[in-house]
N, C-alpha and C positions, 0 to 999 in steps of 0.2 A: 610693899613693892610687889604688886600683882602684875601678872602677865609679862614678866621678864623672860625673854627668850634666849638672849645671848649676853654673856658677861665677858668683858675684856679686862684682864688683870695684868698691868705692867709690873714686872718684878725685877728686882736686883737682889743683892744680898742684905738689904736693910731690914730692920725690925718693922718699919712702916709697911714695906712690901709684904712681909709675913702676915701682918694684920689684915691687909687688903685681901690676901689669898684666903684667909680664914673667913672673912666676911663673904667673899664670893661663894665659898663652900656652903655657908648657911643659906644664902639666897638660892643657890642651886637646889638644895634639899627642899625648899619650899615651892619652887617653881619648875623644877626639872629643866633648868636652863642649860644651854651649852656654855662651858667655861673655856675661853681661849686665853692662853698664857703668852705674854710677850716679854721676852727678856730685854731689859734695857741696860746696856753696857755703860759702866763708868770708865770712860776712856782714860781719864787722868790716873785713876787708881790702878788700872791694868797696865798702863804704860810704865809706871814705876817698877812693876814686877818683871817686865820684859827687858832683858839685858841687851837685845839687839832689835832694831826697828823691824826686821823681817819677822820677828817673833810676836809682835803685838797682836796681829790678827789671830794667830794660833792661840795665844793666851785668852783673847776675847772669846773665841769659840769654845775652848775648854771650860772656862769659867761659866759661860752661858749654858752649856750643856749640863753641867753639874747642878746649877740653879734650877733649870727647867725640869730635870729628872726629879729633884727633891719636891718641886711643886706638883708634879704629876702624881707622886706617891700620896700626896694629901688628898 
């Protein structure tokens, strides 16, 4: 994978997303590419955790921020 300049990594809390992030890190090390992280919310999973409809967006934001922070640390 030569000349990779930008990498977009869609993440959620899944094991597959974790592997995708690890692969992006490897590619980044070889090419010094920019890594952009996109949190993808699983609305169904988050909606179950929200007890009121007004809280759904708050739960999505909190969950997404935690996942993005963990990915940034990698």
